[in-house]
C-alpha positions as YAML, in Angstrom:
chain: A
units: angstrom
residues:
- id: 1
  name: UNK
  ca: [54.09, -34.23, -30.30]
- id: 2
  name: UNK
  ca: [56.30, -34.91, -26.88]
- id: 3
  name: UNK
  ca: [57.83, -32.50, -24.64]
- id: 4
  name: UNK
  ca: [60.00, -33.69, -22.08]
- id: 5
  name: UNK
  ca: [60.77, -32.39, -18.63]
- id: 6
  name: UNK
  ca: [62.64, -34.25, -15.77]
- id: 7
  name: UNK
  ca: [62.76, -32.83, -12.08]
- id: 8
  name: UNK
  ca: [65.38, -34.66, -9.77]
- id: 9
  name: UNK
  ca: [65.36, -32.97, -6.29]
- id: 10
  name: UNK
  ca: [66.60, -34.57, -3.13]
- id: 11
  name: UNK
  ca: [64.83, -33.37, 0.23]
- id: 12
  name: UNK
  ca: [67.52, -32.79, 3.30]
- id: 13
  name: UNK
  ca: [65.65, -31.79, 5.85]
- id: 14
  name: UNK
  ca: [62.21, -30.69, 6.84]
- id: 15
  name: UNK
  ca: [61.52, -26.88, 7.51]
- id: 16
  name: UNK
  ca: [59.11, -25.87, 10.52]
- id: 17
  name: UNK
  ca: [55.45, -25.30, 9.75]
- id: 18
  name: UNK
  ca: [55.13, -21.51, 8.90]
- id: 19
  name: UNK
  ca: [58.61, -21.39, 7.81]
- id: 20
  name: UNK
  ca: [59.59, -19.87, 4.35]
- id: 21
  name: UNK
  ca: [61.23, -21.37, 1.81]
- id: 22
  name: UNK
  ca: [63.14, -19.72, -1.07]
- id: 23
  name: UNK
  ca: [63.69, -21.78, -4.29]
- id: 24
  name: UNK
  ca: [66.37, -20.87, -7.18]
- id: 25
  name: UNK
  ca: [67.46, -22.12, -10.47]
- id: 26
  name: UNK
  ca: [70.94, -21.31, -11.83]
- id: 27
  name: UNK
  ca: [71.24, -21.15, -15.52]
- id: 28
  name: UNK
  ca: [73.33, -23.98, -16.98]
- id: 29
  name: UNK
  ca: [76.67, -22.68, -17.88]
- id: 30
  name: UNK
  ca: [76.57, -24.44, -21.35]
- id: 31
  name: UNK
  ca: [73.07, -23.69, -23.35]
- id: 32
  name: UNK
  ca: [74.08, -24.66, -26.45]
- id: 33
  name: UNK
  ca: [71.74, -27.98, -27.09]
- id: 34
  name: UNK
  ca: [68.56, -28.69, -27.29]
- id: 35
  name: UNK
  ca: [68.28, -29.96, -23.30]
- id: 36
  name: UNK
  ca: [69.03, -27.27, -20.81]
- id: 37
  name: UNK
  ca: [69.88, -28.63, -17.05]
- id: 38
  name: UNK
  ca: [69.39, -26.07, -14.35]
- id: 39
  name: UNK
  ca: [70.80, -26.44, -11.01]
- id: 40
  name: UNK
  ca: [67.82, -26.32, -8.31]
- id: 41
  name: UNK
  ca: [68.14, -25.27, -4.32]
- id: 42
  name: UNK
  ca: [65.69, -24.59, -1.56]
- id: 43
  name: UNK
  ca: [66.98, -22.81, 1.38]
- id: 44
  name: UNK
  ca: [64.88, -21.96, 4.72]
- id: 45
  name: UNK
  ca: [64.79, -18.80, 6.58]
- id: 46
  name: UNK
  ca: [67.52, -20.07, 8.74]
- id: 47
  name: UNK
  ca: [69.85, -20.42, 5.62]
- id: 48
  name: UNK
  ca: [69.88, -24.17, 5.78]
- id: 49
  name: UNK
  ca: [69.50, -25.96, 2.26]
- id: 50
  name: UNK
  ca: [66.57, -28.01, 2.43]
- id: 51
  name: UNK
  ca: [66.52, -29.38, -0.67]
- id: 52
  name: UNK
  ca: [68.94, -29.74, -3.91]
- id: 53
  name: UNK
  ca: [68.73, -31.33, -7.43]
- id: 54
  name: UNK
  ca: [68.11, -30.12, -11.09]
- id: 55
  name: UNK
  ca: [65.46, -29.75, -13.39]
- id: 56
  name: UNK
  ca: [66.13, -30.75, -17.31]
- id: 57
  name: UNK
  ca: [63.82, -28.85, -19.92]
- id: 58
  name: UNK
  ca: [64.04, -29.18, -23.60]
- id: 59
  name: UNK
  ca: [64.05, -26.10, -25.98]
- id: 60
  name: UNK
  ca: [61.37, -26.03, -28.30]
- id: 61
  name: UNK
  ca: [60.28, -23.69, -31.12]
- id: 62
  name: UNK
  ca: [57.92, -21.68, -29.46]
- id: 63
  name: UNK
  ca: [55.42, -20.79, -32.58]
- id: 64
  name: UNK
  ca: [55.43, -24.70, -33.29]
- id: 65
  name: UNK
  ca: [54.57, -25.50, -29.78]
- id: 66
  name: UNK
  ca: [51.59, -22.86, -29.60]
- id: 67
  name: UNK
  ca: [50.64, -24.39, -33.22]
- id: 68
  name: UNK
  ca: [50.31, -27.90, -31.83]
- id: 69
  name: UNK
  ca: [48.16, -26.55, -28.96]
- id: 70
  name: UNK
  ca: [45.58, -25.24, -31.32]
- id: 71
  name: UNK
  ca: [45.37, -28.84, -32.83]
- id: 72
  name: UNK
  ca: [42.63, -31.18, -31.39]
- id: 73
  name: UNK
  ca: [44.25, -34.30, -29.85]
- id: 74
  name: UNK
  ca: [47.73, -32.16, -29.62]
...
């Protein structure tokens, strides 16, 4: 069984050592399919966007996923 995740993030600028970065992910407007793409961005404590991109996730059946984890070699 294979589960796919894609992460595409562009690093835009550096944050000084000791700086704080807050990362947020916005849910997709259309969540009707098996793949969901979230818009992500990282903003430092000065309010500057330091990274932006997207994370793609696949929707899976939770019970089936957990059963697969119990099988050796899954």
